N, CA, C and O of each residue as an XYZ file, in Angstrom:
548
protein
N     -20.474    -15.844     -4.195
C     -18.810    -16.166     -4.523
C     -18.929    -16.774     -5.670
O     -19.984    -17.269     -6.065
N     -17.609    -16.783     -6.432
C     -17.570    -17.500     -7.664
C     -16.400    -18.547     -7.588
O     -16.022    -19.182     -8.573
N     -15.819    -18.680     -6.233
C     -14.960    -19.576     -5.600
C     -13.392    -18.953     -5.789
O     -12.373    -19.642     -5.726
N     -13.430    -17.628     -6.013
C     -12.281    -16.944     -5.855
C     -12.431    -15.664     -4.856
O     -13.534    -15.202     -4.561
N     -11.320    -15.196     -4.418
C     -11.291    -14.080     -3.652
C     -10.335    -13.086     -4.185
O      -9.112    -13.189     -4.091
N     -11.041    -12.013     -4.812
C     -10.286    -10.998     -5.541
C      -9.371     -9.940     -4.758
O      -9.917     -8.983     -4.209
N      -8.120    -10.092     -4.710
C      -7.260     -9.216     -3.713
C      -6.998     -7.896     -4.439
O      -7.364     -6.829     -3.947
N      -6.360     -7.974     -5.618
C      -6.023     -7.097     -6.250
C      -6.549     -7.129     -7.931
O      -7.195     -8.087     -8.356
N      -6.284     -6.285     -8.556
C      -6.703     -6.388    -10.362
C      -6.089     -7.642    -10.839
O      -6.704     -8.273    -11.699
N      -4.841     -8.141    -10.356
C      -4.020     -9.127    -11.078
C      -3.972    -10.315    -10.154
O      -3.341    -11.289    -10.565
N      -4.601    -10.394     -8.844
C      -4.379    -11.646     -8.017
C      -5.738    -11.960     -7.488
O      -6.528    -11.155     -6.994
N      -5.903    -13.270     -7.664
C      -7.184    -13.816     -6.968
C      -7.039    -14.882     -6.434
O      -6.487    -15.658     -7.214
N      -7.333    -15.482     -5.148
C      -7.145    -16.477     -4.399
C      -8.263    -17.418     -4.685
O      -9.411    -16.975     -4.714
N      -8.017    -18.732     -4.907
C      -9.175    -19.640     -4.903
C      -9.392    -19.903     -3.382
O      -8.488    -19.886     -2.546
N     -10.683    -20.144     -3.139
C     -11.385    -20.191     -1.792
C     -10.820    -21.664     -1.239
O     -10.926    -21.905     -0.037
N     -10.309    -22.494     -2.003
C      -9.711    -23.479     -1.584
C      -8.640    -23.315     -0.708
O      -8.617    -24.067      0.267
N      -7.636    -22.393     -0.860
C      -6.654    -22.052     -0.241
C      -7.029    -21.420      1.178
O      -6.094    -21.325      1.973
N      -8.160    -21.022      1.547
C      -8.598    -20.460      2.685
C      -9.263    -21.511      3.381
O     -10.034    -22.277      2.803
N      -8.975    -21.588      4.712
C      -9.622    -22.578      5.499
C     -10.873    -21.701      6.520
O     -10.746    -20.667      7.176
N     -11.856    -22.438      6.359
C     -12.979    -21.726      7.249
C     -13.205    -22.642      8.328
O     -13.159    -23.857      8.136
N     -13.476    -22.081      9.581
C     -13.990    -22.801     10.809
C     -15.138    -22.110     11.176
O     -15.332    -20.992     10.699
N     -15.893    -22.586     11.919
C     -17.051    -22.195     12.555
C     -17.009    -22.720     13.970
O     -16.490    -23.790     14.288
N     -17.617    -21.852     14.810
C     -17.791    -22.171     16.253
C     -18.904    -21.415     16.753
O     -19.505    -20.632     16.018
N     -19.231    -21.602     17.994
C     -20.427    -20.787     18.777
C     -20.064    -19.427     18.893
O     -18.891    -19.228     19.210
N     -20.739    -18.509     18.723
C     -20.368    -17.156     18.848
C     -21.018    -16.580     19.987
O     -22.111    -16.965     20.403
N     -20.238    -15.515     20.565
C     -20.416    -14.818     21.602
C     -21.327    -13.324     21.211
O     -21.546    -12.438     22.036
N     -21.705    -13.303     20.008
C     -22.203    -12.095     19.556
C     -23.719    -12.245     19.580
O     -24.181    -13.226     20.162
N     -24.566    -11.336     18.983
C     -25.835    -11.353     19.159
C     -26.748    -12.531     18.640
O     -26.387    -13.219     17.685
N     -27.708    -12.701     19.169
C     -28.610    -14.186     18.766
C     -29.324    -14.558     20.197
O     -30.197    -15.424     20.149
N     -29.095    -14.120     21.135
C     -29.817    -14.673     22.485
C     -29.654    -16.070     22.465
O     -28.508    -16.469     22.258
N     -30.576    -16.935     22.639
C     -30.661    -18.347     22.984
C     -30.181    -19.079     21.646
O     -29.518    -20.116     21.665
N     -30.542    -18.501     20.619
C     -30.203    -18.898     19.225
C     -28.691    -19.110     19.120
O     -28.324    -20.199     18.678
N     -27.709    -18.150     19.492
C     -26.271    -18.183     19.472
C     -25.830    -19.386     20.369
O     -24.687    -19.775     20.129
N     -26.494    -20.048     21.342
C     -26.287    -20.951     22.215
C     -26.332    -22.440     21.530
O     -25.808    -23.466     21.964
N     -26.974    -22.297     20.539
C     -27.218    -23.730     19.598
C     -26.610    -23.914     18.368
O     -26.378    -25.019     17.879
N     -26.283    -22.579     17.733
C     -25.782    -22.587     16.423
C     -24.182    -22.050     16.171
O     -23.678    -21.120     16.800
N     -23.641    -22.675     15.335
C     -22.069    -22.194     15.118
C     -22.002    -21.159     14.163
O     -21.539    -21.422     13.054
N     -22.443    -19.883     14.459
C     -22.460    -18.726     13.496
C     -21.275    -17.976     13.477
O     -21.140    -17.136     12.588
N     -20.351    -18.153     14.354
C     -18.930    -17.436     14.251
C     -18.087    -18.084     13.278
O     -17.924    -19.302     13.362
N     -17.479    -17.357     12.279
C     -16.655    -17.874     11.298
C     -15.135    -17.200     11.377
O     -14.956    -16.000     11.587
N     -14.110    -18.131     11.183
C     -13.093    -17.730     11.176
C     -12.219    -18.361      9.952
O     -12.089    -19.562      9.716
N     -11.622    -17.215      9.192
C     -11.190    -17.521      7.834
C      -9.666    -17.509      8.032
O      -9.105    -16.517      8.497
N      -8.993    -18.631      7.672
C      -7.479    -18.767      7.908
C      -6.998    -18.961      6.531
O      -7.575    -19.650      5.690
N      -5.687    -18.181      6.320
C      -4.857    -18.429      4.921
C      -3.594    -18.820      5.428
O      -3.084    -18.238      6.386
N      -3.140    -19.624      4.933
C      -1.552    -20.098      5.034
C      -0.580    -19.406      4.005
O      -0.534    -19.807      2.842
N      -0.099    -18.757      4.283
C       0.811    -17.943      3.144
C       1.877    -18.758      2.617
O       2.238    -18.505      1.468
N       2.356    -19.540      3.143
C       3.639    -20.418      2.625
C       3.075    -21.290      2.019
O       3.804    -21.792      1.163
N       1.558    -21.930      2.104
C       1.162    -23.140      1.391
C       0.577    -22.613     -0.028
O       0.329    -23.431     -0.913
N       0.395    -21.422     -0.194
C      -0.246    -20.860     -1.219
C       0.353    -21.195     -2.515
O       1.563    -21.060     -2.697
N      -0.531    -21.675     -3.522
C       0.090    -21.989     -4.829
C      -0.430    -20.780     -5.741
O      -0.145    -20.851     -6.937
N      -1.122    -19.741     -5.319
C      -1.299    -18.408     -6.252
C      -0.438    -17.688     -5.986
O       0.049    -17.133     -6.971
N       0.106    -17.369     -4.791
C       1.035    -16.072     -4.618
C       2.336    -16.503     -5.212
O       2.736    -17.666     -5.266
N       3.097    -15.189     -5.755
C       4.625    -15.485     -5.977
C       5.454    -15.547     -4.799
O       5.081    -15.206     -3.676
N       6.589    -15.993     -5.098
C       7.439    -15.958     -3.884
C       7.513    -14.289     -3.154
O       7.335    -14.043     -1.961
N       7.773    -13.445     -4.068
C       7.960    -11.982     -3.617
C       6.596    -11.639     -2.836
O       6.688    -11.123     -1.722
N       5.382    -11.900     -3.368
C       4.177    -11.642     -2.791
C       4.101    -12.348     -1.329
O       3.669    -11.745     -0.346
N       4.511    -13.527     -1.294
C       4.592    -14.203      0.129
C       5.395    -13.413      1.176
O       4.977    -13.020      2.265
N       6.642    -13.247      0.645
C       7.528    -12.480      1.551
C       6.992    -11.315      1.918
O       7.146    -10.977      3.092
N       6.276    -10.477      1.041
C       5.648     -9.471      1.463
C       4.529     -9.403      2.489
O       4.471     -8.471      3.291
N       3.672    -10.354      2.466
C       2.566    -10.598      3.108
C       3.071    -11.185      4.592
O       2.590    -10.737      5.632
N       4.067    -12.210      4.584
C       4.715    -12.549      5.820
C       5.263    -11.413      6.593
O       4.979    -11.250      7.779
N       5.996    -10.675      5.971
C       6.693     -9.405      6.679
C       5.786     -8.599      7.275
O       6.117     -7.964      8.277
N       4.383     -8.496      6.697
C       3.650     -7.491      7.021
C       2.479     -7.978      8.207
O       1.965     -7.257      9.063
N       2.218     -9.586      7.933
C       0.980    -10.053      8.609
C       1.593    -11.226      9.375
O       1.224    -11.261     10.548
N       2.477    -12.241      8.989
C       2.910    -13.191      9.369
C       2.605    -14.289      8.375
O       2.121    -14.063      7.265
N       2.949    -15.628      8.884
C       2.828    -16.528      8.076
C       1.193    -17.189      7.888
O       0.883    -17.837      6.889
N       0.397    -16.950      8.831
C      -0.958    -17.345      9.154
C      -1.839    -16.049      8.981
O      -1.830    -15.225      9.896
N      -2.441    -15.874      8.088
C      -3.400    -14.400      8.318
C      -4.840    -15.043      8.633
O      -5.394    -15.976      8.051
N      -5.254    -14.332      9.642
C      -6.646    -14.855     10.112
C      -7.718    -13.668     10.141
O      -7.304    -12.554     10.464
N      -8.967    -13.823      9.849
C      -9.914    -13.027      9.975
C     -11.155    -13.596     10.703
O     -11.448    -14.768     10.467
N     -11.957    -12.839     11.615
C     -12.957    -13.448     12.500
C     -14.098    -12.553     12.158
O     -13.920    -11.364     11.895
N     -15.384    -13.176     12.160
C     -16.518    -12.596     12.241
C     -17.649    -13.318     13.048
O     -18.026    -14.461     12.786
N     -18.098    -12.629     13.943
C     -19.327    -12.936     14.696
C     -20.387    -11.920     14.794
O     -21.194    -11.904     15.723
N     -20.377    -11.105     13.864
C     -21.256     -9.630     14.118
C     -22.524    -10.064     13.759
O     -23.440     -9.591     14.432
N     -22.855    -10.938     12.763
C     -24.456    -11.431     12.370
C     -24.899    -12.523     12.892
O     -23.996    -13.263     13.285
N     -26.114    -12.963     13.069
C     -26.721    -14.109     13.387
C     -26.653    -15.211     12.446
O     -26.853    -16.366     12.822
N     -26.390    -14.929     11.285
C     -26.248    -15.796     10.090
C     -24.796    -16.323      9.941
O     -23.788    -15.623     10.043
N     -24.828    -17.694      9.679
C     -23.325    -18.068      9.455
C     -22.822    -17.649      8.236
O     -21.623    -17.421      8.076
N     -23.787    -17.511      7.224
C     -23.464    -17.088      5.912
C     -23.076    -15.472      5.653
O     -22.361    -14.956      4.794
N     -23.748    -14.970      6.616
C     -23.276    -13.469      6.521
C     -21.827    -13.377      7.187
O     -21.049    -12.607      6.623
N     -21.395    -14.009      8.228
C     -20.364    -14.002      8.917
C     -19.287    -14.513      8.064
O     -18.108    -14.162      8.124
N     -19.815    -15.404      7.236
C     -18.498    -15.776      6.153
C     -18.127    -14.996      5.399
O     -16.942    -14.770      5.154
N     -19.244    -14.359      4.817
C     -18.947    -12.945      3.855
C     -18.232    -12.136      4.572
O     -17.139    -11.801      4.115
N     -18.552    -11.751      5.539
C     -17.789    -10.578      6.473
C     -16.393    -11.157      6.866
O     -15.532    -10.292      7.026
N     -16.065    -12.237      7.022
C     -14.691    -12.890      7.483
C     -13.806    -12.869      6.149
O     -12.633    -12.501      6.103
N     -14.571    -13.329      5.075
C     -13.612    -13.140      3.804
C     -13.611    -11.763      3.379
O     -12.810    -11.505      2.480
N     -14.165    -11.027      3.720
C     -14.246     -9.378      3.249
C     -12.985     -8.847      4.072
O     -12.071     -8.190      3.573
N     -13.073     -9.220      5.363
C     -11.840     -8.651      6.301
C     -10.645     -9.427      5.817
O      -9.591     -8.793      5.773
N     -10.624    -10.695      5.444
C      -9.510    -11.385      4.994
C      -8.866    -10.768      3.676
O      -7.676    -10.526      3.476
N      -9.909    -10.582      2.860
C      -9.643     -9.672      1.586
C      -8.869     -8.651      1.794
O      -7.732     -8.616      1.322
N      -9.508     -7.419      2.723
C      -8.771     -6.275      2.883
C      -7.347     -6.307      3.422
O      -6.494     -5.534      2.987
N      -7.085     -7.237      4.406
C      -5.802     -7.405      5.070
C      -4.858     -7.915      4.111
O      -3.785     -7.324      4.240
N      -4.841     -8.636      3.354
C      -4.370     -9.310      2.263
C      -3.913     -8.436      1.191
O      -2.752     -8.404      0.785
N      -4.994     -7.641      0.695
C      -4.664     -6.483     -0.257
C      -3.900     -5.460      0.109
O      -3.099     -4.949     -0.674
N      -4.085     -5.005      1.482
C      -3.255     -3.738      2.025
C      -1.625     -4.411      2.219
O      -0.590     -3.752      2.114
N      -1.703     -5.723      2.492
C      -0.272     -6.365      2.443
C       0.549     -6.336      1.330
O       1.754     -6.082      1.331
N      -0.276     -6.655      0.206
C       0.214     -6.761     -1.029
C       0.563     -5.419     -1.629
O       1.556     -5.324     -2.351
N      -0.183     -4.410     -1.374
C      -0.087     -3.018     -1.979
C       1.739     -2.610     -1.790
O       2.453     -2.630     -0.788
N       1.995     -2.309     -3.020
C       3.450     -1.630     -2.996
C       3.354     -0.154     -3.247
O       2.718      0.257     -4.217
N       3.915      0.603     -2.474
C       3.864      2.155     -2.456
C       4.778      2.416     -3.554
O       5.769      1.762     -3.877
N       4.225      3.637     -4.166
C       4.980      4.183     -5.126
C       6.364      4.907     -4.673
O       6.315      5.539     -3.618
N       7.481      4.870     -5.316
C       8.857      5.150     -4.852
C       8.479      6.724     -4.830
O       7.731      7.219     -5.674
N       9.003      7.370     -3.903
C       9.084      8.835     -3.967
C      10.380      9.416     -4.716
O      11.589      9.212     -4.603
N       9.550     10.264     -5.565
C      10.643     10.835     -6.627
C      10.987     12.462     -5.770
O      10.111     13.288     -5.514
N      12.192     12.589     -5.502
C      12.841     13.694     -4.638
C      12.613     14.984     -5.741
O      12.952     14.692     -6.888
N      12.215     16.027     -5.598
C      12.084     17.498     -6.045
C      12.765     18.580     -5.341
O      13.032     18.522     -4.140
N      13.042     19.569     -6.101
C      13.769     20.784     -5.812
C      12.661     21.857     -6.004
O      11.812     21.720     -6.886
N      12.679     22.952     -5.149
C      12.101     24.140     -5.423
C      12.699     24.867     -6.823
O      13.898     24.906     -7.101
N      11.653     25.415     -7.618
C      12.018     26.126     -8.659
C      12.817     27.303     -8.480
O      12.980     27.722     -7.334
N      13.373     27.933     -9.521
C      14.280     29.128     -9.191
C      13.256     30.161     -9.094
O      13.685     31.127     -8.463
N      12.163     30.288     -9.459
C      11.203     31.287     -8.953
C      10.820     31.113     -7.884
O      10.372     32.154     -7.403
N      10.758     30.083     -7.088
C      10.215     29.906     -5.785
C      11.234     30.475     -4.895
O      11.008     31.274     -3.987
N      12.496     29.944     -5.268
C      13.690     30.437     -4.573
C      14.041     31.937     -4.444
O      14.593     32.494     -3.495
N      13.595     32.473     -5.621
C      13.826     34.050     -5.518
C      12.666     34.572     -4.760
O      12.895     35.486     -3.967
N      11.346     34.090     -4.894
C      10.408     34.796     -4.048
C      10.492     34.385     -2.478
O       9.820     34.937     -1.606
N      11.251     33.522     -2.292
C      11.493     33.243     -0.688
C      12.504     34.097     -0.190
O      12.483     34.498      0.974
N      13.545     34.454     -1.142
C      14.743     35.234     -0.779
C      14.113     36.765     -0.706
O      14.411     37.533      0.208
N      13.265     37.091     -1.710
C      12.826     38.426     -1.674
C      11.757     38.577     -0.496
O      11.682     39.721     -0.045
N      10.887     37.589      0.102
C      10.241     37.705      1.195
C      11.089     37.936      2.464
O      10.733     38.661      3.394
N      12.025     37.379      2.419
C      13.086     37.320      3.657
C      13.842     38.816      3.605
O      14.188     39.314      4.676
N      14.049     39.399      2.573
C      14.508     40.516      2.544
C      13.442     41.643      2.785
O      13.704     42.701      3.359
N      12.483     41.377      2.394
C      11.423     42.543      2.790
C      11.123     42.570      4.307
O      10.797     43.607      4.885
N      11.258     41.299      4.954
C      10.805     41.179      6.317
C      11.918     41.760      7.104
O      11.710     42.462      8.093
N      13.145     41.455      6.645
C      14.389     42.291      7.306
C      14.263     43.836      7.176
O      14.580     44.573      8.110
N      13.872     44.223      6.197
C      13.932     45.578      5.900
C      12.843     46.141      6.726
O      13.022     47.271      7.180
N      11.668     45.479      7.004
C      10.600     45.841      7.807
C      11.026     46.026      9.345
O      10.706     47.006     10.017
N      11.720     45.049      9.762
C      12.147     44.998     10.901
C      13.207     46.065     11.441
O      13.214     46.545     12.575
N      14.145     46.355     10.349
C      15.088     47.412     10.618
C      14.593     48.566     10.727
O      15.140     49.368     11.484
N      13.499     48.910     10.037
C      12.701     50.222      9.793
C      12.101     50.617     11.294
O      12.041     51.789     11.667
N      11.658     49.478     12.120
C      11.158     49.457     13.267
C      12.055     49.867     14.597
O      11.647     50.362     15.648
N      13.273     49.542     14.259
C      14.223     50.049     15.358
C      14.699     51.314     15.434
O      14.765     52.055     14.453
N      15.065     51.639     16.627
C      15.600     52.962     17.116
C      16.640     53.546     16.156
O      17.512     52.802     15.708
N      16.596     54.787     15.830
C      17.787     55.267     15.025
C      18.882     55.165     15.848
O      18.850     55.443     17.047
N      20.008     54.714     15.152
C      21.661     54.961     15.957
C      22.057     56.322     15.982
O      21.749     57.099     15.078
N      22.742     56.655     16.998
C      23.402     58.051     17.148
C      24.831     57.851     16.577
O      25.736     57.279     17.185
N      24.932     58.420     15.271
C      26.302     58.377     14.663
C      27.039     59.629     14.636
O      28.207     59.740     14.263
N      26.240     60.625     15.081
C      26.799     62.065     14.937
C      27.980     62.263     15.890
O      28.567     63.345     15.929
């Protein structure tokens, strides 16, 4: 890592804004897990961030809350768990910062309307042809 966590093409968090805690893992490792602190928890305090704009902070807080955490205890290595926790944190923050494009309402074309009405008329005629003839005599 180069000291930053790239969230989007325009936003990169310095790792100094992310608190990393280690503790003993309940994951794989056997007796090794009983003596090493391989579990890593990455914590990001949104309100204290100097990097995010106020609008970005509000967006993240609305979706994830004021403190965003990611935990990893999948690997035996603390270094690998650190990488996994930071990647999970990056994914969560990037998803929270994503702004969906506005939906532009569309209308059916004149040709589509004409084809739909023609299909309805053909179906109606087909069903009328199946009916029993009326006795008008």
